[in-house]
mmCIF file of the N, C-alpha and C atoms, coordinates in Angstrom:
data_MODEL
# 
_entry.id   MODEL 
# 
loop_
_atom_site.group_PDB 
_atom_site.id 
_atom_site.type_symbol 
_atom_site.label_atom_id 
_atom_site.label_alt_id 
_atom_site.label_comp_id 
_atom_site.label_asym_id 
_atom_site.label_entity_id 
_atom_site.label_seq_id 
_atom_site.pdbx_PDB_ins_code 
_atom_site.Cartn_x 
_atom_site.Cartn_y 
_atom_site.Cartn_z 
_atom_site.occupancy 
_atom_site.B_iso_or_equiv 
_atom_site.pdbx_formal_charge 
_atom_site.auth_seq_id 
_atom_site.auth_comp_id 
_atom_site.auth_asym_id 
_atom_site.auth_atom_id 
_atom_site.pdbx_PDB_model_num 
ATOM 1   N N  . MET A 1 1  ? 0.865  -1.156  -0.023 1.00 0.00 ? 1  MET A N  1 
ATOM 2   C CA . MET A 1 1  ? -0.056 -0.011  0.022  1.00 0.00 ? 1  MET A CA 1 
ATOM 3   C C  . MET A 1 1  ? 0.889  1.263   -0.020 1.00 0.00 ? 1  MET A C  1 
ATOM 4   N N  . ASP A 1 2  ? 1.300  1.711   -1.131 1.00 0.00 ? 2  ASP A N  1 
ATOM 5   C CA . ASP A 1 2  ? 2.221  2.818   -1.370 1.00 0.00 ? 2  ASP A CA 1 
ATOM 6   C C  . ASP A 1 2  ? 1.369  4.067   -1.499 1.00 0.00 ? 2  ASP A C  1 
ATOM 7   N N  . ASP A 1 3  ? 0.851  4.602   -0.392 1.00 0.00 ? 3  ASP A N  1 
ATOM 8   C CA . ASP A 1 3  ? -0.011 5.896   -0.593 1.00 0.00 ? 3  ASP A CA 1 
ATOM 9   C C  . ASP A 1 3  ? 0.755  7.030   0.110  1.00 0.00 ? 3  ASP A C  1 
ATOM 10  N N  . PRO A 1 4  ? 1.299  7.984   -0.754 1.00 0.00 ? 4  PRO A N  1 
ATOM 11  C CA . PRO A 1 4  ? 2.071  9.132   -0.032 1.00 0.00 ? 4  PRO A CA 1 
ATOM 12  C C  . PRO A 1 4  ? 1.161  9.919   0.923  1.00 0.00 ? 4  PRO A C  1 
ATOM 13  N N  . ASP A 1 5  ? -0.017 9.993   0.781  1.00 0.00 ? 5  ASP A N  1 
ATOM 14  C CA . ASP A 1 5  ? -0.954 10.672  1.680  1.00 0.00 ? 5  ASP A CA 1 
ATOM 15  C C  . ASP A 1 5  ? -0.921 10.046  3.038  1.00 0.00 ? 5  ASP A C  1 
ATOM 16  N N  . ILE A 1 6  ? -0.689 8.775   3.050  1.00 0.00 ? 6  ILE A N  1 
ATOM 17  C CA . ILE A 1 6  ? -0.607 8.052   4.340  1.00 0.00 ? 6  ILE A CA 1 
ATOM 18  C C  . ILE A 1 6  ? 0.756  7.914   4.785  1.00 0.00 ? 6  ILE A C  1 
ATOM 19  N N  . GLU A 1 7  ? 1.673  7.533   3.885  1.00 0.00 ? 7  GLU A N  1 
ATOM 20  C CA . GLU A 1 7  ? 2.993  7.245   4.225  1.00 0.00 ? 7  GLU A CA 1 
ATOM 21  C C  . GLU A 1 7  ? 3.802  8.504   4.917  1.00 0.00 ? 7  GLU A C  1 
ATOM 22  N N  . THR A 1 8  ? 3.614  9.718   4.290  1.00 0.00 ? 8  THR A N  1 
ATOM 23  C CA . THR A 1 8  ? 4.241  10.861  4.714  1.00 0.00 ? 8  THR A CA 1 
ATOM 24  C C  . THR A 1 8  ? 3.890  11.188  6.129  1.00 0.00 ? 8  THR A C  1 
ATOM 25  N N  . PRO A 1 9  ? 2.601  11.301  6.549  1.00 0.00 ? 9  PRO A N  1 
ATOM 26  C CA . PRO A 1 9  ? 2.187  11.548  7.836  1.00 0.00 ? 9  PRO A CA 1 
ATOM 27  C C  . PRO A 1 9  ? 2.615  10.430  8.878  1.00 0.00 ? 9  PRO A C  1 
ATOM 28  N N  . CYS A 1 10 ? 2.594  9.200   8.402  1.00 0.00 ? 10 CYS A N  1 
ATOM 29  C CA . CYS A 1 10 ? 3.012  8.152   9.331  1.00 0.00 ? 10 CYS A CA 1 
ATOM 30  C C  . CYS A 1 10 ? 4.518  8.215   9.601  1.00 0.00 ? 10 CYS A C  1 
ATOM 31  N N  . GLN A 1 11 ? 5.378  8.547   8.590  1.00 0.00 ? 11 GLN A N  1 
ATOM 32  C CA . GLN A 1 11 ? 6.844  8.747   8.806  1.00 0.00 ? 11 GLN A CA 1 
ATOM 33  C C  . GLN A 1 11 ? 7.044  9.916   9.801  1.00 0.00 ? 11 GLN A C  1 
ATOM 34  N N  . ARG A 1 12 ? 6.335  10.905  9.622  1.00 0.00 ? 12 ARG A N  1 
ATOM 35  C CA . ARG A 1 12 ? 6.479  12.121  10.588 1.00 0.00 ? 12 ARG A CA 1 
ATOM 36  C C  . ARG A 1 12 ? 6.056  11.879  12.037 1.00 0.00 ? 12 ARG A C  1 
ATOM 37  N N  . ILE A 1 13 ? 4.902  11.036  12.167 1.00 0.00 ? 13 ILE A N  1 
ATOM 38  C CA . ILE A 1 13 ? 4.556  10.676  13.483 1.00 0.00 ? 13 ILE A CA 1 
ATOM 39  C C  . ILE A 1 13 ? 5.562  9.776   13.975 1.00 0.00 ? 13 ILE A C  1 
ATOM 40  N N  . TYR A 1 14 ? 6.045  8.785   13.279 1.00 0.00 ? 14 TYR A N  1 
ATOM 41  C CA . TYR A 1 14 ? 7.161  7.805   13.931 1.00 0.00 ? 14 TYR A CA 1 
ATOM 42  C C  . TYR A 1 14 ? 8.405  8.656   14.301 1.00 0.00 ? 14 TYR A C  1 
ATOM 43  N N  . LYS A 1 15 ? 8.802  9.591   13.399 1.00 0.00 ? 15 LYS A N  1 
ATOM 44  C CA . LYS A 1 15 ? 9.950  10.379  13.648 1.00 0.00 ? 15 LYS A CA 1 
ATOM 45  C C  . LYS A 1 15 ? 9.858  11.135  14.854 1.00 0.00 ? 15 LYS A C  1 
ATOM 46  N N  . ASN A 1 16 ? 8.688  11.693  15.177 1.00 0.00 ? 16 ASN A N  1 
ATOM 47  C CA . ASN A 1 16 ? 8.417  12.593  16.356 1.00 0.00 ? 16 ASN A CA 1 
ATOM 48  C C  . ASN A 1 16 ? 8.133  11.770  17.589 1.00 0.00 ? 16 ASN A C  1 
ATOM 49  N N  . HIS A 1 17 ? 7.672  10.541  17.361 1.00 0.00 ? 17 HIS A N  1 
ATOM 50  C CA . HIS A 1 17 ? 7.168  9.834   18.604 1.00 0.00 ? 17 HIS A CA 1 
ATOM 51  C C  . HIS A 1 17 ? 7.666  8.409   18.669 1.00 0.00 ? 17 HIS A C  1 
ATOM 52  N N  . ARG A 1 18 ? 8.942  8.218   18.090 1.00 0.00 ? 18 ARG A N  1 
ATOM 53  C CA . ARG A 1 18 ? 9.526  6.860   17.855 1.00 0.00 ? 18 ARG A CA 1 
ATOM 54  C C  . ARG A 1 18 ? 9.692  6.255   19.320 1.00 0.00 ? 18 ARG A C  1 
ATOM 55  N N  . GLN A 1 19 ? 10.170 6.974   20.212 1.00 0.00 ? 19 GLN A N  1 
ATOM 56  C CA . GLN A 1 19 ? 10.404 6.343   21.597 1.00 0.00 ? 19 GLN A CA 1 
ATOM 57  C C  . GLN A 1 19 ? 9.091  5.909   22.254 1.00 0.00 ? 19 GLN A C  1 
ATOM 58  N N  . ALA A 1 20 ? 7.954  6.628   22.061 1.00 0.00 ? 20 ALA A N  1 
ATOM 59  C CA . ALA A 1 20 ? 6.706  6.322   22.687 1.00 0.00 ? 20 ALA A CA 1 
ATOM 60  C C  . ALA A 1 20 ? 6.247  5.128   22.034 1.00 0.00 ? 20 ALA A C  1 
ATOM 61  N N  . LEU A 1 21 ? 6.197  5.066   20.651 1.00 0.00 ? 21 LEU A N  1 
ATOM 62  C CA . LEU A 1 21 ? 5.760  3.981   19.915 1.00 0.00 ? 21 LEU A CA 1 
ATOM 63  C C  . LEU A 1 21 ? 6.453  2.649   20.220 1.00 0.00 ? 21 LEU A C  1 
ATOM 64  N N  . GLU A 1 22 ? 7.836  2.735   20.314 1.00 0.00 ? 22 GLU A N  1 
ATOM 65  C CA . GLU A 1 22 ? 8.584  1.576   20.678 1.00 0.00 ? 22 GLU A CA 1 
ATOM 66  C C  . GLU A 1 22 ? 8.216  1.068   22.061 1.00 0.00 ? 22 GLU A C  1 
ATOM 67  N N  . LEU A 1 23 ? 7.983  1.963   23.023 1.00 0.00 ? 23 LEU A N  1 
ATOM 68  C CA . LEU A 1 23 ? 7.610  1.557   24.387 1.00 0.00 ? 23 LEU A CA 1 
ATOM 69  C C  . LEU A 1 23 ? 6.305  0.833   24.398 1.00 0.00 ? 23 LEU A C  1 
ATOM 70  N N  . ILE A 1 24 ? 5.315  1.398   23.592 1.00 0.00 ? 24 ILE A N  1 
ATOM 71  C CA . ILE A 1 24 ? 3.987  0.839   23.502 1.00 0.00 ? 24 ILE A CA 1 
ATOM 72  C C  . ILE A 1 24 ? 4.210  -0.612  22.920 1.00 0.00 ? 24 ILE A C  1 
ATOM 73  N N  . TYR A 1 25 ? 4.854  -0.883  21.898 1.00 0.00 ? 25 TYR A N  1 
ATOM 74  C CA . TYR A 1 25 ? 5.155  -2.160  21.216 1.00 0.00 ? 25 TYR A CA 1 
ATOM 75  C C  . TYR A 1 25 ? 5.826  -3.009  22.225 1.00 0.00 ? 25 TYR A C  1 
ATOM 76  N N  . LYS A 1 26 ? 6.729  -2.506  23.041 1.00 0.00 ? 26 LYS A N  1 
ATOM 77  C CA . LYS A 1 26 ? 7.382  -3.413  23.920 1.00 0.00 ? 26 LYS A CA 1 
ATOM 78  C C  . LYS A 1 26 ? 6.539  -3.957  25.067 1.00 0.00 ? 26 LYS A C  1 
ATOM 79  N N  . TYR A 1 27 ? 5.677  -3.008  25.547 1.00 0.00 ? 27 TYR A N  1 
ATOM 80  C CA . TYR A 1 27 ? 4.833  -3.352  26.700 1.00 0.00 ? 27 TYR A CA 1 
ATOM 81  C C  . TYR A 1 27 ? 3.469  -3.846  26.348 1.00 0.00 ? 27 TYR A C  1 
ATOM 82  N N  . ALA A 1 28 ? 2.927  -3.265  25.295 1.00 0.00 ? 28 ALA A N  1 
ATOM 83  C CA . ALA A 1 28 ? 1.589  -3.637  24.890 1.00 0.00 ? 28 ALA A CA 1 
ATOM 84  C C  . ALA A 1 28 ? 1.533  -4.625  23.792 1.00 0.00 ? 28 ALA A C  1 
ATOM 85  N N  . GLY A 1 29 ? 2.715  -4.722  23.056 1.00 0.00 ? 29 GLY A N  1 
ATOM 86  C CA . GLY A 1 29 ? 2.766  -5.588  21.868 1.00 0.00 ? 29 GLY A CA 1 
ATOM 87  C C  . GLY A 1 29 ? 2.340  -4.871  20.622 1.00 0.00 ? 29 GLY A C  1 
ATOM 88  N N  . SER A 1 30 ? 2.776  -5.307  19.549 1.00 0.00 ? 30 SER A N  1 
ATOM 89  C CA . SER A 1 30 ? 2.536  -4.719  18.290 1.00 0.00 ? 30 SER A CA 1 
ATOM 90  C C  . SER A 1 30 ? 1.272  -5.452  17.759 1.00 0.00 ? 30 SER A C  1 
ATOM 91  N N  . PRO A 1 31 ? 0.659  -4.728  16.734 1.00 0.00 ? 31 PRO A N  1 
ATOM 92  C CA . PRO A 1 31 ? -0.483 -5.479  16.135 1.00 0.00 ? 31 PRO A CA 1 
ATOM 93  C C  . PRO A 1 31 ? -0.027 -6.810  15.423 1.00 0.00 ? 31 PRO A C  1 
ATOM 94  N N  . ALA A 1 32 ? 1.128  -6.897  14.931 1.00 0.00 ? 32 ALA A N  1 
ATOM 95  C CA . ALA A 1 32 ? 1.678  -8.078  14.397 1.00 0.00 ? 32 ALA A CA 1 
ATOM 96  C C  . ALA A 1 32 ? 1.894  -9.200  15.399 1.00 0.00 ? 32 ALA A C  1 
ATOM 97  N N  . ALA A 1 33 ? 2.376  -8.759  16.542 1.00 0.00 ? 33 ALA A N  1 
ATOM 98  C CA . ALA A 1 33 ? 2.573  -9.745  17.598 1.00 0.00 ? 33 ALA A CA 1 
ATOM 99  C C  . ALA A 1 33 ? 1.294  -10.397 18.082 1.00 0.00 ? 33 ALA A C  1 
ATOM 100 N N  . ARG A 1 34 ? 0.317  -9.489  18.316 1.00 0.00 ? 34 ARG A N  1 
ATOM 101 C CA . ARG A 1 34 ? -1.027 -9.883  18.720 1.00 0.00 ? 34 ARG A CA 1 
ATOM 102 C C  . ARG A 1 34 ? -1.563 -10.877 17.682 1.00 0.00 ? 34 ARG A C  1 
ATOM 103 N N  . LEU A 1 35 ? -1.352 -10.573 16.389 1.00 0.00 ? 35 LEU A N  1 
ATOM 104 C CA . LEU A 1 35 ? -1.932 -11.543 15.342 1.00 0.00 ? 35 LEU A CA 1 
ATOM 105 C C  . LEU A 1 35 ? -1.209 -12.932 15.447 1.00 0.00 ? 35 LEU A C  1 
ATOM 106 N N  . LEU A 1 36 ? 0.131  -12.844 15.555 1.00 0.00 ? 36 LEU A N  1 
ATOM 107 C CA . LEU A 1 36 ? 0.819  -14.076 15.574 1.00 0.00 ? 36 LEU A CA 1 
ATOM 108 C C  . LEU A 1 36 ? 0.509  -14.860 16.834 1.00 0.00 ? 36 LEU A C  1 
ATOM 109 N N  . GLY A 1 37 ? 0.151  -14.218 17.943 1.00 0.00 ? 37 GLY A N  1 
ATOM 110 C CA . GLY A 1 37 ? -0.387 -14.794 19.138 1.00 0.00 ? 37 GLY A CA 1 
ATOM 111 C C  . GLY A 1 37 ? -1.590 -15.597 18.849 1.00 0.00 ? 37 GLY A C  1 
ATOM 112 N N  . GLU A 1 38 ? -2.516 -14.902 18.094 1.00 0.00 ? 38 GLU A N  1 
ATOM 113 C CA . GLU A 1 38 ? -3.836 -15.487 17.872 1.00 0.00 ? 38 GLU A CA 1 
ATOM 114 C C  . GLU A 1 38 ? -3.553 -16.739 16.863 1.00 0.00 ? 38 GLU A C  1 
ATOM 115 N N  . ILE A 1 39 ? -2.633 -16.652 15.972 1.00 0.00 ? 39 ILE A N  1 
ATOM 116 C CA . ILE A 1 39 ? -2.424 -17.697 15.075 1.00 0.00 ? 39 ILE A CA 1 
ATOM 117 C C  . ILE A 1 39 ? -1.812 -18.888 15.911 1.00 0.00 ? 39 ILE A C  1 
ATOM 118 N N  . GLU A 1 40 ? -0.858 -18.580 16.735 1.00 0.00 ? 40 GLU A N  1 
ATOM 119 C CA . GLU A 1 40 ? -0.285 -19.722 17.495 1.00 0.00 ? 40 GLU A CA 1 
ATOM 120 C C  . GLU A 1 40 ? -1.326 -20.399 18.436 1.00 0.00 ? 40 GLU A C  1 
ATOM 121 N N  . GLU A 1 41 ? -2.181 -19.608 18.958 1.00 0.00 ? 41 GLU A N  1 
ATOM 122 C CA . GLU A 1 41 ? -3.243 -20.138 19.735 1.00 0.00 ? 41 GLU A CA 1 
ATOM 123 C C  . GLU A 1 41 ? -4.209 -21.080 19.055 1.00 0.00 ? 41 GLU A C  1 
ATOM 124 N N  . ALA A 1 42 ? -4.622 -20.702 17.714 1.00 0.00 ? 42 ALA A N  1 
ATOM 125 C CA . ALA A 1 42 ? -5.435 -21.497 16.928 1.00 0.00 ? 42 ALA A CA 1 
ATOM 126 C C  . ALA A 1 42 ? -4.764 -22.743 16.508 1.00 0.00 ? 42 ALA A C  1 
ATOM 127 N N  . ILE A 1 43 ? -3.499 -22.655 16.323 1.00 0.00 ? 43 ILE A N  1 
ATOM 128 C CA . ILE A 1 43 ? -2.670 -23.878 15.940 1.00 0.00 ? 43 ILE A CA 1 
ATOM 129 C C  . ILE A 1 43 ? -2.599 -24.874 17.176 1.00 0.00 ? 43 ILE A C  1 
ATOM 130 N N  . THR A 1 44 ? -2.389 -24.340 18.361 1.00 0.00 ? 44 THR A N  1 
ATOM 131 C CA . THR A 1 44 ? -2.234 -25.064 19.590 1.00 0.00 ? 44 THR A CA 1 
ATOM 132 C C  . THR A 1 44 ? -3.566 -25.743 19.859 1.00 0.00 ? 44 THR A C  1 
ATOM 133 N N  . LYS A 1 45 ? -4.703 -25.089 19.636 1.00 0.00 ? 45 LYS A N  1 
ATOM 134 C CA . LYS A 1 45 ? -5.950 -25.731 19.953 1.00 0.00 ? 45 LYS A CA 1 
ATOM 135 C C  . LYS A 1 45 ? -6.268 -26.954 19.076 1.00 0.00 ? 45 LYS A C  1 
ATOM 136 N N  . HIS A 1 46 ? -5.512 -26.992 17.987 1.00 0.00 ? 46 HIS A N  1 
ATOM 137 C CA . HIS A 1 46 ? -5.667 -28.187 17.134 1.00 0.00 ? 46 HIS A CA 1 
ATOM 138 C C  . HIS A 1 46 ? -4.322 -28.924 16.878 1.00 0.00 ? 46 HIS A C  1 
ATOM 139 N N  . ALA A 1 47 ? -3.657 -29.136 18.141 1.00 0.00 ? 47 ALA A N  1 
ATOM 140 C CA . ALA A 1 47 ? -2.301 -29.814 18.142 1.00 0.00 ? 47 ALA A CA 1 
ATOM 141 C C  . ALA A 1 47 ? -2.415 -31.199 17.498 1.00 0.00 ? 47 ALA A C  1 
ATOM 142 N N  . ASP A 1 48 ? -3.625 -31.860 17.417 1.00 0.00 ? 48 ASP A N  1 
ATOM 143 C CA . ASP A 1 48 ? -3.624 -33.169 16.968 1.00 0.00 ? 48 ASP A CA 1 
ATOM 144 C C  . ASP A 1 48 ? -3.615 -33.075 15.329 1.00 0.00 ? 48 ASP A C  1 
ATOM 145 N N  . LYS A 1 49 ? -3.705 -31.876 14.855 1.00 0.00 ? 49 LYS A N  1 
ATOM 146 C CA . LYS A 1 49 ? -3.655 -31.647 13.290 1.00 0.00 ? 49 LYS A CA 1 
ATOM 147 C C  . LYS A 1 49 ? -2.444 -30.960 12.883 1.00 0.00 ? 49 LYS A C  1 
ATOM 148 N N  . TRP A 1 50 ? -1.960 -30.104 13.749 1.00 0.00 ? 50 TRP A N  1 
ATOM 149 C CA . TRP A 1 50 ? -0.800 -29.090 13.414 1.00 0.00 ? 50 TRP A CA 1 
ATOM 150 C C  . TRP A 1 50 ? 0.383  -29.190 14.353 1.00 0.00 ? 50 TRP A C  1 
ATOM 151 N N  . HIS A 1 51 ? 1.568  -28.977 13.967 1.00 0.00 ? 51 HIS A N  1 
ATOM 152 C CA . HIS A 1 51 ? 2.696  -28.963 14.715 1.00 0.00 ? 51 HIS A CA 1 
ATOM 153 C C  . HIS A 1 51 ? 3.563  -27.759 14.414 1.00 0.00 ? 51 HIS A C  1 
ATOM 154 N N  . ILE A 1 52 ? 3.821  -26.970 15.586 1.00 0.00 ? 52 ILE A N  1 
ATOM 155 C CA . ILE A 1 52 ? 4.625  -25.690 15.400 1.00 0.00 ? 52 ILE A CA 1 
ATOM 156 C C  . ILE A 1 52 ? 6.115  -26.117 15.382 1.00 0.00 ? 52 ILE A C  1 
ATOM 157 N N  . LEU A 1 53 ? 6.823  -25.773 14.297 1.00 0.00 ? 53 LEU A N  1 
ATOM 158 C CA . LEU A 1 53 ? 8.157  -26.086 14.220 1.00 0.00 ? 53 LEU A CA 1 
ATOM 159 C C  . LEU A 1 53 ? 8.991  -25.065 14.822 1.00 0.00 ? 53 LEU A C  1 
ATOM 160 N N  . ASN A 1 54 ? 8.632  -23.694 14.535 1.00 0.00 ? 54 ASN A N  1 
ATOM 161 C CA . ASN A 1 54 ? 9.517  -22.614 15.099 1.00 0.00 ? 54 ASN A CA 1 
ATOM 162 C C  . ASN A 1 54 ? 8.607  -21.376 15.210 1.00 0.00 ? 54 ASN A C  1 
ATOM 163 N N  . LYS A 1 55 ? 8.849  -20.570 16.079 1.00 0.00 ? 55 LYS A N  1 
ATOM 164 C CA . LYS A 1 55 ? 8.207  -19.261 16.281 1.00 0.00 ? 55 LYS A CA 1 
ATOM 165 C C  . LYS A 1 55 ? 9.135  -18.214 16.585 1.00 0.00 ? 55 LYS A C  1 
ATOM 166 N N  . THR A 1 56 ? 8.995  -17.076 15.721 1.00 0.00 ? 56 THR A N  1 
ATOM 167 C CA . THR A 1 56 ? 9.858  -15.960 16.052 1.00 0.00 ? 56 THR A CA 1 
ATOM 168 C C  . THR A 1 56 ? 8.840  -14.740 16.237 1.00 0.00 ? 56 THR A C  1 
ATOM 169 N N  . THR A 1 57 ? 9.385  -13.556 16.389 1.00 0.00 ? 57 THR A N  1 
ATOM 170 C CA . THR A 1 57 ? 8.586  -12.367 16.422 1.00 0.00 ? 57 THR A CA 1 
ATOM 171 C C  . THR A 1 57 ? 7.886  -12.042 15.159 1.00 0.00 ? 57 THR A C  1 
ATOM 172 N N  . LYS A 1 58 ? 8.247  -12.643 14.042 1.00 0.00 ? 58 LYS A N  1 
ATOM 173 C CA . LYS A 1 58 ? 7.616  -12.233 12.681 1.00 0.00 ? 58 LYS A CA 1 
ATOM 174 C C  . LYS A 1 58 ? 6.978  -13.409 12.163 1.00 0.00 ? 58 LYS A C  1 
ATOM 175 N N  . ALA A 1 59 ? 7.051  -14.616 12.615 1.00 0.00 ? 59 ALA A N  1 
ATOM 176 C CA . ALA A 1 59 ? 6.494  -15.675 12.005 1.00 0.00 ? 59 ALA A CA 1 
ATOM 177 C C  . ALA A 1 59 ? 6.163  -16.906 12.793 1.00 0.00 ? 59 ALA A C  1 
ATOM 178 N N  . VAL A 1 60 ? 5.229  -17.821 12.479 1.00 0.00 ? 60 VAL A N  1 
ATOM 179 C CA . VAL A 1 60 ? 4.983  -19.026 13.126 1.00 0.00 ? 60 VAL A CA 1 
ATOM 180 C C  . VAL A 1 60 ? 5.048  -20.124 12.080 1.00 0.00 ? 60 VAL A C  1 
ATOM 181 N N  . ASN A 1 61 ? 6.120  -20.928 12.126 1.00 0.00 ? 61 ASN A N  1 
ATOM 182 C CA . ASN A 1 61 ? 6.179  -21.965 11.147 1.00 0.00 ? 61 ASN A CA 1 
ATOM 183 C C  . ASN A 1 61 ? 5.580  -23.188 11.581 1.00 0.00 ? 61 ASN A C  1 
ATOM 184 N N  . PHE A 1 62 ? 4.663  -23.858 10.834 1.00 0.00 ? 62 PHE A N  1 
ATOM 185 C CA . PHE A 1 62 ? 4.063  -25.083 11.207 1.00 0.00 ? 62 PHE A CA 1 
ATOM 186 C C  . PHE A 1 62 ? 3.789  -25.945 10.102 1.00 0.00 ? 62 PHE A C  1 
ATOM 187 N N  . VAL A 1 63 ? 3.600  -27.215 10.489 1.00 0.00 ? 63 VAL A N  1 
ATOM 188 C CA . VAL A 1 63 ? 3.264  -28.208 9.433  1.00 0.00 ? 63 VAL A CA 1 
ATOM 189 C C  . VAL A 1 63 ? 2.147  -29.131 9.901  1.00 0.00 ? 63 VAL A C  1 
ATOM 190 N N  . PRO A 1 64 ? 1.590  -29.944 8.989  1.00 0.00 ? 64 PRO A N  1 
ATOM 191 C CA . PRO A 1 64 ? 0.547  -30.857 9.514  1.00 0.00 ? 64 PRO A CA 1 
ATOM 192 C C  . PRO A 1 64 ? 1.245  -32.003 10.324 1.00 0.00 ? 64 PRO A C  1 
ATOM 193 N N  . GLU A 1 65 ? 0.475  -32.246 11.380 1.00 0.00 ? 65 GLU A N  1 
ATOM 194 C CA . GLU A 1 65 ? 1.007  -33.273 12.409 1.00 0.00 ? 65 GLU A CA 1 
ATOM 195 C C  . GLU A 1 65 ? 1.414  -34.480 11.652 1.00 0.00 ? 65 GLU A C  1 
ATOM 196 N N  . GLU A 1 66 ? 0.837  -35.025 10.622 1.00 0.00 ? 66 GLU A N  1 
ATOM 197 C CA . GLU A 1 66 ? 1.130  -36.204 9.904  1.00 0.00 ? 66 GLU A CA 1 
ATOM 198 C C  . GLU A 1 66 ? 2.421  -36.125 9.191  1.00 0.00 ? 66 GLU A C  1 
ATOM 199 N N  . TRP A 1 67 ? 2.810  -35.011 8.907  1.00 0.00 ? 67 TRP A N  1 
ATOM 200 C CA . TRP A 1 67 ? 4.236  -34.926 8.218  1.00 0.00 ? 67 TRP A CA 1 
ATOM 201 C C  . TRP A 1 67 ? 5.295  -35.343 9.136  1.00 0.00 ? 67 TRP A C  1 
ATOM 202 N N  . LEU A 1 68 ? 5.148  -35.216 10.499 1.00 0.00 ? 68 LEU A N  1 
ATOM 203 C CA . LEU A 1 68 ? 6.173  -35.610 11.318 1.00 0.00 ? 68 LEU A CA 1 
ATOM 204 C C  . LEU A 1 68 ? 6.536  -36.998 11.284 1.00 0.00 ? 68 LEU A C  1 
ATOM 205 N N  . LYS A 1 69 ? 5.640  -37.919 10.678 1.00 0.00 ? 69 LYS A N  1 
ATOM 206 C CA . LYS A 1 69 ? 5.889  -39.329 10.690 1.00 0.00 ? 69 LYS A CA 1 
ATOM 207 C C  . LYS A 1 69 ? 6.957  -39.504 9.647  1.00 0.00 ? 69 LYS A C  1 
ATOM 208 N N  . TRP A 1 70 ? 7.116  -38.717 8.516  1.00 0.00 ? 70 TRP A N  1 
ATOM 209 C CA . TRP A 1 70 ? 8.105  -39.117 7.577  1.00 0.00 ? 70 TRP A CA 1 
ATOM 210 C C  . TRP A 1 70 ? 9.206  -37.948 7.521  1.00 0.00 ? 70 TRP A C  1 
ATOM 211 N N  . MET A 1 71 ? 9.195  -36.919 8.267  1.00 0.00 ? 71 MET A N  1 
ATOM 212 C CA . MET A 1 71 ? 10.155 -35.838 8.324  1.00 0.00 ? 71 MET A CA 1 
ATOM 213 C C  . MET A 1 71 ? 11.252 -36.283 9.251  1.00 0.00 ? 71 MET A C  1 
ATOM 214 N N  . PRO A 1 72 ? 12.458 -36.039 8.881  1.00 0.00 ? 72 PRO A N  1 
ATOM 215 C CA . PRO A 1 72 ? 13.628 -36.459 9.811  1.00 0.00 ? 72 PRO A CA 1 
ATOM 216 C C  . PRO A 1 72 ? 13.526 -35.531 11.073 1.00 0.00 ? 72 PRO A C  1 
ATOM 217 N N  . GLU A 1 73 ? 13.917 -35.984 12.189 1.00 0.00 ? 73 GLU A N  1 
ATOM 218 C CA . GLU A 1 73 ? 14.064 -35.192 13.387 1.00 0.00 ? 73 GLU A CA 1 
ATOM 219 C C  . GLU A 1 73 ? 15.052 -34.088 13.179 1.00 0.00 ? 73 GLU A C  1 
ATOM 220 N N  . VAL A 1 74 ? 14.885 -32.912 13.754 1.00 0.00 ? 74 VAL A N  1 
ATOM 221 C CA . VAL A 1 74 ? 15.820 -31.909 13.807 1.00 0.00 ? 74 VAL A CA 1 
ATOM 222 C C  . VAL A 1 74 ? 17.134 -32.348 14.387 1.00 0.00 ? 74 VAL A C  1 
ATOM 223 N N  . GLY A 1 75 ? 18.190 -32.233 13.752 1.00 0.00 ? 75 GLY A N  1 
ATOM 224 C CA . GLY A 1 75 ? 19.419 -32.565 14.322 1.00 0.00 ? 75 GLY A CA 1 
ATOM 225 C C  . GLY A 1 75 ? 19.731 -34.059 14.153 1.00 0.00 ? 75 GLY A C  1 
ATOM 226 N N  . SER A 1 76 ? 18.959 -34.763 13.387 1.00 0.00 ? 76 SER A N  1 
ATOM 227 C CA . SER A 1 76 ? 19.182 -36.189 13.278 1.00 0.00 ? 76 SER A CA 1 
ATOM 228 C C  . SER A 1 76 ? 19.974 -36.554 11.913 1.00 0.00 ? 76 SER A C  1 
ATOM 229 N N  . ARG A 1 77 ? 20.202 -35.623 11.183 1.00 0.00 ? 77 ARG A N  1 
ATOM 230 C CA . ARG A 1 77 ? 21.099 -35.832 9.918  1.00 0.00 ? 77 ARG A CA 1 
ATOM 231 C C  . ARG A 1 77 ? 22.455 -36.186 10.292 1.00 0.00 ? 77 ARG A C  1 
ATOM 232 N N  . PRO A 1 78 ? 23.156 -37.135 9.570  1.00 0.00 ? 78 PRO A N  1 
ATOM 233 C CA . PRO A 1 78 ? 24.508 -37.429 9.868  1.00 0.00 ? 78 PRO A CA 1 
ATOM 234 C C  . PRO A 1 78 ? 25.388 -36.272 9.503  1.00 0.00 ? 78 PRO A C  1 
ATOM 235 N N  . LYS A 1 79 ? 26.347 -36.127 10.372 1.00 0.00 ? 79 LYS A N  1 
ATOM 236 C CA . LYS A 1 79 ? 27.418 -35.074 10.229 1.00 0.00 ? 79 LYS A CA 1 
ATOM 237 C C  . LYS A 1 79 ? 28.607 -35.555 9.472  1.00 0.00 ? 79 LYS A C  1 
ATOM 238 N N  . PHE A 1 80 ? 29.001 -34.831 8.550  1.00 0.00 ? 80 PHE A N  1 
ATOM 239 C CA . PHE A 1 80 ? 30.179 -35.148 7.693  1.00 0.00 ? 80 PHE A CA 1 
ATOM 240 C C  . PHE A 1 80 ? 31.315 -34.371 8.040  1.00 0.00 ? 80 PHE A C  1 
ATOM 241 N N  . ASP A 1 81 ? 32.478 -34.927 8.363  1.00 0.00 ? 81 ASP A N  1 
ATOM 242 C CA . ASP A 1 81 ? 33.721 -34.194 8.706  1.00 0.00 ? 81 ASP A CA 1 
ATOM 243 C C  . ASP A 1 81 ? 34.547 -34.000 7.611  1.00 0.00 ? 81 ASP A C  1 
# 
């Protein structure tokens, strides 16, 4: 969404209130963090169908539970010297 009528004031607000916005995100969470939390919760409610592989502040990586039967375990690959 590249809209200069929105982008310019947003940049100005962030520049003038960066510290306050970062504190809000730190203590109240960002909208993205809230969404990721909801996604993780939905996946966890259906743990019999889905398995979370990894979670970061920007993504939740998950696969169908059935895939774990044929996927190698993490760290189980042979090491070559």
